[in-house]
mmCIF file of the C-alpha atoms, coordinates in Angstrom:
data_MODEL
# 
_entry.id   MODEL 
# 
loop_
_atom_site.group_PDB 
_atom_site.id 
_atom_site.type_symbol 
_atom_site.label_atom_id 
_atom_site.label_alt_id 
_atom_site.label_comp_id 
_atom_site.label_asym_id 
_atom_site.label_entity_id 
_atom_site.label_seq_id 
_atom_site.pdbx_PDB_ins_code 
_atom_site.Cartn_x 
_atom_site.Cartn_y 
_atom_site.Cartn_z 
_atom_site.occupancy 
_atom_site.B_iso_or_equiv 
_atom_site.pdbx_formal_charge 
_atom_site.auth_seq_id 
_atom_site.auth_comp_id 
_atom_site.auth_asym_id 
_atom_site.auth_atom_id 
_atom_site.pdbx_PDB_model_num 
ATOM 1   C CA . MET A 1 1   ? -28.359 -154.696 80.277  1.00 0.00 ? 1   MET A CA 1 
ATOM 2   C CA . ASP A 1 2   ? -31.132 -153.150 82.330  1.00 0.00 ? 2   ASP A CA 1 
ATOM 3   C CA . LEU A 1 3   ? -29.919 -149.669 83.148  1.00 0.00 ? 3   LEU A CA 1 
ATOM 4   C CA . ALA A 1 4   ? -32.476 -149.229 85.940  1.00 0.00 ? 4   ALA A CA 1 
ATOM 5   C CA . LEU A 1 5   ? -31.185 -152.327 87.741  1.00 0.00 ? 5   LEU A CA 1 
ATOM 6   C CA . GLN A 1 6   ? -27.599 -151.167 87.308  1.00 0.00 ? 6   GLN A CA 1 
ATOM 7   C CA . LEU A 1 7   ? -28.487 -147.761 88.743  1.00 0.00 ? 7   LEU A CA 1 
ATOM 8   C CA . ASN A 1 8   ? -30.413 -149.304 91.631  1.00 0.00 ? 8   ASN A CA 1 
ATOM 9   C CA . GLU A 1 9   ? -27.360 -151.353 92.529  1.00 0.00 ? 9   GLU A CA 1 
ATOM 10  C CA . GLN A 1 10  ? -25.011 -148.371 92.298  1.00 0.00 ? 10  GLN A CA 1 
ATOM 11  C CA . ILE A 1 11  ? -27.102 -145.663 93.936  1.00 0.00 ? 11  ILE A CA 1 
ATOM 12  C CA . GLY A 1 12  ? -29.540 -147.502 96.175  1.00 0.00 ? 12  GLY A CA 1 
ATOM 13  C CA . SER A 1 13  ? -32.645 -146.276 94.404  1.00 0.00 ? 13  SER A CA 1 
ATOM 14  C CA . ALA A 1 14  ? -35.782 -148.269 93.640  1.00 0.00 ? 14  ALA A CA 1 
ATOM 15  C CA . LEU A 1 15  ? -36.257 -147.535 89.951  1.00 0.00 ? 15  LEU A CA 1 
ATOM 16  C CA . ALA A 1 16  ? -38.618 -149.885 88.147  1.00 0.00 ? 16  ALA A CA 1 
ATOM 17  C CA . PRO A 1 17  ? -36.769 -152.258 85.802  1.00 0.00 ? 17  PRO A CA 1 
ATOM 18  C CA . ASN A 1 18  ? -37.257 -152.517 82.049  1.00 0.00 ? 18  ASN A CA 1 
ATOM 19  C CA . GLN A 1 19  ? -38.267 -148.899 81.478  1.00 0.00 ? 19  GLN A CA 1 
ATOM 20  C CA . ASP A 1 20  ? -37.790 -147.062 78.231  1.00 0.00 ? 20  ASP A CA 1 
ATOM 21  C CA . GLU A 1 21  ? -35.137 -144.344 78.298  1.00 0.00 ? 21  GLU A CA 1 
ATOM 22  C CA . ARG A 1 22  ? -37.584 -141.472 78.686  1.00 0.00 ? 22  ARG A CA 1 
ATOM 23  C CA . SER A 1 23  ? -39.407 -143.083 81.623  1.00 0.00 ? 23  SER A CA 1 
ATOM 24  C CA . LEU A 1 24  ? -36.121 -143.950 83.286  1.00 0.00 ? 24  LEU A CA 1 
ATOM 25  C CA . ARG A 1 25  ? -34.865 -140.369 82.929  1.00 0.00 ? 25  ARG A CA 1 
ATOM 26  C CA . GLN A 1 26  ? -38.079 -139.025 84.457  1.00 0.00 ? 26  GLN A CA 1 
ATOM 27  C CA . ALA A 1 27  ? -38.064 -141.493 87.353  1.00 0.00 ? 27  ALA A CA 1 
ATOM 28  C CA . LEU A 1 28  ? -34.399 -140.863 88.086  1.00 0.00 ? 28  LEU A CA 1 
ATOM 29  C CA . ALA A 1 29  ? -34.868 -137.078 87.916  1.00 0.00 ? 29  ALA A CA 1 
ATOM 30  C CA . TYR A 1 30  ? -37.758 -137.365 90.376  1.00 0.00 ? 30  TYR A CA 1 
ATOM 31  C CA . TRP A 1 31  ? -35.574 -139.428 92.731  1.00 0.00 ? 31  TRP A CA 1 
ATOM 32  C CA . VAL A 1 32  ? -32.696 -136.940 92.418  1.00 0.00 ? 32  VAL A CA 1 
ATOM 33  C CA . ASN A 1 33  ? -35.071 -134.048 93.104  1.00 0.00 ? 33  ASN A CA 1 
ATOM 34  C CA . GLU A 1 34  ? -36.244 -135.752 96.297  1.00 0.00 ? 34  GLU A CA 1 
ATOM 35  C CA . LEU A 1 35  ? -32.629 -136.026 97.399  1.00 0.00 ? 35  LEU A CA 1 
ATOM 36  C CA . LEU A 1 36  ? -31.963 -132.394 96.494  1.00 0.00 ? 36  LEU A CA 1 
ATOM 37  C CA . LEU A 1 37  ? -34.860 -131.327 98.690  1.00 0.00 ? 37  LEU A CA 1 
ATOM 38  C CA . HIS A 1 38  ? -34.627 -133.775 101.581 1.00 0.00 ? 38  HIS A CA 1 
ATOM 39  C CA . ASP A 1 39  ? -31.256 -135.565 101.705 1.00 0.00 ? 39  ASP A CA 1 
ATOM 40  C CA . PHE A 1 40  ? -28.547 -133.521 100.014 1.00 0.00 ? 40  PHE A CA 1 
ATOM 41  C CA . ASN A 1 41  ? -25.733 -135.400 101.770 1.00 0.00 ? 41  ASN A CA 1 
ATOM 42  C CA . ARG A 1 42  ? -26.973 -138.679 100.301 1.00 0.00 ? 42  ARG A CA 1 
ATOM 43  C CA . LEU A 1 43  ? -27.048 -137.095 96.830  1.00 0.00 ? 43  LEU A CA 1 
ATOM 44  C CA . ILE A 1 44  ? -23.428 -135.985 97.227  1.00 0.00 ? 44  ILE A CA 1 
ATOM 45  C CA . ASN A 1 45  ? -22.529 -139.508 98.333  1.00 0.00 ? 45  ASN A CA 1 
ATOM 46  C CA . VAL A 1 46  ? -24.305 -140.995 95.288  1.00 0.00 ? 46  VAL A CA 1 
ATOM 47  C CA . LEU A 1 47  ? -22.508 -138.642 92.901  1.00 0.00 ? 47  LEU A CA 1 
ATOM 48  C CA . TYR A 1 48  ? -19.192 -139.584 94.497  1.00 0.00 ? 48  TYR A CA 1 
ATOM 49  C CA . ARG A 1 49  ? -19.945 -143.333 94.437  1.00 0.00 ? 49  ARG A CA 1 
ATOM 50  C CA . VAL A 1 50  ? -20.992 -143.295 90.779  1.00 0.00 ? 50  VAL A CA 1 
ATOM 51  C CA . ASP A 1 51  ? -17.988 -141.079 89.996  1.00 0.00 ? 51  ASP A CA 1 
ATOM 52  C CA . VAL A 1 52  ? -19.868 -138.298 88.220  1.00 0.00 ? 52  VAL A CA 1 
ATOM 53  C CA . ASP A 1 53  ? -17.431 -135.697 86.897  1.00 0.00 ? 53  ASP A CA 1 
ATOM 54  C CA . GLU A 1 54  ? -17.690 -132.854 89.417  1.00 0.00 ? 54  GLU A CA 1 
ATOM 55  C CA . GLN A 1 55  ? -16.305 -130.226 87.050  1.00 0.00 ? 55  GLN A CA 1 
ATOM 56  C CA . LYS A 1 56  ? -18.742 -131.213 84.315  1.00 0.00 ? 56  LYS A CA 1 
ATOM 57  C CA . LEU A 1 57  ? -21.639 -131.100 86.770  1.00 0.00 ? 57  LEU A CA 1 
ATOM 58  C CA . LYS A 1 58  ? -20.675 -127.626 87.992  1.00 0.00 ? 58  LYS A CA 1 
ATOM 59  C CA . PHE A 1 59  ? -20.246 -126.398 84.417  1.00 0.00 ? 59  PHE A CA 1 
ATOM 60  C CA . LEU A 1 60  ? -23.623 -127.747 83.285  1.00 0.00 ? 60  LEU A CA 1 
ATOM 61  C CA . LEU A 1 61  ? -25.433 -126.331 86.309  1.00 0.00 ? 61  LEU A CA 1 
ATOM 62  C CA . LYS A 1 62  ? -23.943 -122.884 85.579  1.00 0.00 ? 62  LYS A CA 1 
ATOM 63  C CA . GLU A 1 63  ? -24.585 -123.074 81.831  1.00 0.00 ? 63  GLU A CA 1 
ATOM 64  C CA . LYS A 1 64  ? -28.132 -124.395 82.071  1.00 0.00 ? 64  LYS A CA 1 
ATOM 65  C CA . VAL A 1 65  ? -29.485 -122.154 84.816  1.00 0.00 ? 65  VAL A CA 1 
ATOM 66  C CA . ASN A 1 66  ? -33.042 -122.306 83.485  1.00 0.00 ? 66  ASN A CA 1 
ATOM 67  C CA . GLU A 1 67  ? -33.100 -126.104 83.243  1.00 0.00 ? 67  GLU A CA 1 
ATOM 68  C CA . ASP A 1 68  ? -34.082 -128.563 85.950  1.00 0.00 ? 68  ASP A CA 1 
ATOM 69  C CA . ALA A 1 69  ? -31.016 -129.381 88.061  1.00 0.00 ? 69  ALA A CA 1 
ATOM 70  C CA . ALA A 1 70  ? -32.423 -132.805 88.925  1.00 0.00 ? 70  ALA A CA 1 
ATOM 71  C CA . GLN A 1 71  ? -32.710 -133.655 85.223  1.00 0.00 ? 71  GLN A CA 1 
ATOM 72  C CA . ILE A 1 72  ? -29.133 -132.526 84.574  1.00 0.00 ? 72  ILE A CA 1 
ATOM 73  C CA . ILE A 1 73  ? -27.886 -134.702 87.434  1.00 0.00 ? 73  ILE A CA 1 
ATOM 74  C CA . ALA A 1 74  ? -30.021 -137.653 86.320  1.00 0.00 ? 74  ALA A CA 1 
ATOM 75  C CA . ASP A 1 75  ? -28.607 -137.394 82.802  1.00 0.00 ? 75  ASP A CA 1 
ATOM 76  C CA . LEU A 1 76  ? -25.060 -137.371 84.173  1.00 0.00 ? 76  LEU A CA 1 
ATOM 77  C CA . LEU A 1 77  ? -25.781 -140.431 86.324  1.00 0.00 ? 77  LEU A CA 1 
ATOM 78  C CA . ILE A 1 78  ? -27.125 -142.302 83.301  1.00 0.00 ? 78  ILE A CA 1 
ATOM 79  C CA . GLU A 1 79  ? -24.227 -141.156 81.128  1.00 0.00 ? 79  GLU A CA 1 
ATOM 80  C CA . ARG A 1 80  ? -21.665 -142.312 83.690  1.00 0.00 ? 80  ARG A CA 1 
ATOM 81  C CA . GLN A 1 81  ? -23.363 -145.670 84.156  1.00 0.00 ? 81  GLN A CA 1 
ATOM 82  C CA . LEU A 1 82  ? -23.348 -146.225 80.384  1.00 0.00 ? 82  LEU A CA 1 
ATOM 83  C CA . GLN A 1 83  ? -19.644 -145.305 80.238  1.00 0.00 ? 83  GLN A CA 1 
ATOM 84  C CA . LYS A 1 84  ? -18.871 -147.899 82.904  1.00 0.00 ? 84  LYS A CA 1 
ATOM 85  C CA . TYR A 1 85  ? -20.898 -150.535 81.059  1.00 0.00 ? 85  TYR A CA 1 
ATOM 86  C CA . ARG A 1 86  ? -19.110 -149.841 77.768  1.00 0.00 ? 86  ARG A CA 1 
ATOM 87  C CA . LYS A 1 87  ? -15.721 -149.923 79.450  1.00 0.00 ? 87  LYS A CA 1 
ATOM 88  C CA . ARG A 1 88  ? -16.453 -153.258 81.137  1.00 0.00 ? 88  ARG A CA 1 
ATOM 89  C CA . SER A 1 89  ? -17.782 -154.676 77.874  1.00 0.00 ? 89  SER A CA 1 
ATOM 90  C CA . SER A 1 90  ? -14.635 -153.665 76.017  1.00 0.00 ? 90  SER A CA 1 
ATOM 91  C CA . PHE A 1 91  ? -12.505 -155.646 78.491  1.00 0.00 ? 91  PHE A CA 1 
ATOM 92  C CA . GLU A 1 92  ? -14.777 -158.684 78.533  1.00 0.00 ? 92  GLU A CA 1 
ATOM 93  C CA . ASP A 1 93  ? -13.023 -161.917 77.666  1.00 0.00 ? 93  ASP A CA 1 
ATOM 94  C CA . PRO A 1 94  ? -14.535 -163.302 74.430  1.00 0.00 ? 94  PRO A CA 1 
ATOM 95  C CA . ASP A 1 95  ? -14.196 -166.891 75.703  1.00 0.00 ? 95  ASP A CA 1 
ATOM 96  C CA . THR A 1 96  ? -16.126 -166.070 78.879  1.00 0.00 ? 96  THR A CA 1 
ATOM 97  C CA . ALA A 1 97  ? -18.745 -164.111 76.955  1.00 0.00 ? 97  ALA A CA 1 
ATOM 98  C CA . GLU A 1 98  ? -19.439 -167.137 74.762  1.00 0.00 ? 98  GLU A CA 1 
ATOM 99  C CA . GLY A 1 99  ? -19.994 -169.440 77.701  1.00 0.00 ? 99  GLY A CA 1 
ATOM 100 C CA . ASN A 1 100 ? -16.514 -170.960 77.927  1.00 0.00 ? 100 ASN A CA 1 
ATOM 101 C CA . GLU A 1 101 ? -15.820 -170.503 81.605  1.00 0.00 ? 101 GLU A CA 1 
ATOM 102 C CA . GLU A 1 102 ? -12.388 -172.047 81.796  1.00 0.00 ? 102 GLU A CA 1 
ATOM 103 C CA . GLU A 1 103 ? -10.380 -169.948 84.177  1.00 0.00 ? 103 GLU A CA 1 
ATOM 104 C CA . GLU A 1 104 ? -6.656  -169.583 84.127  1.00 0.00 ? 104 GLU A CA 1 
ATOM 105 C CA . ARG A 1 105 ? -5.240  -171.003 87.346  1.00 0.00 ? 105 ARG A CA 1 
ATOM 106 C CA . TRP A 1 106 ? -2.307  -169.271 88.938  1.00 0.00 ? 106 TRP A CA 1 
# 
């Protein structure tokens, strides 16, 4: 799984694929900061679309006043994307995952 590609698909960003975690966090934080400064409505839409926990975001922003808000938001976006990936993986059909693509016909 390339997390950058997943995020690009979900949030409409243009993050470079195949980045290490640190580079991805930095690039995403930069992108979020640009939205904070220039397109706040789009940022709100992204947070809603990705389904970032609003209460958790508010709590973290209040608790970590001296930390970069863009980094906090970027971390939550990554965390949520990873949660979705894990959830989908847990429901994946083992037969399909192994290449057996027989589908049940209704």
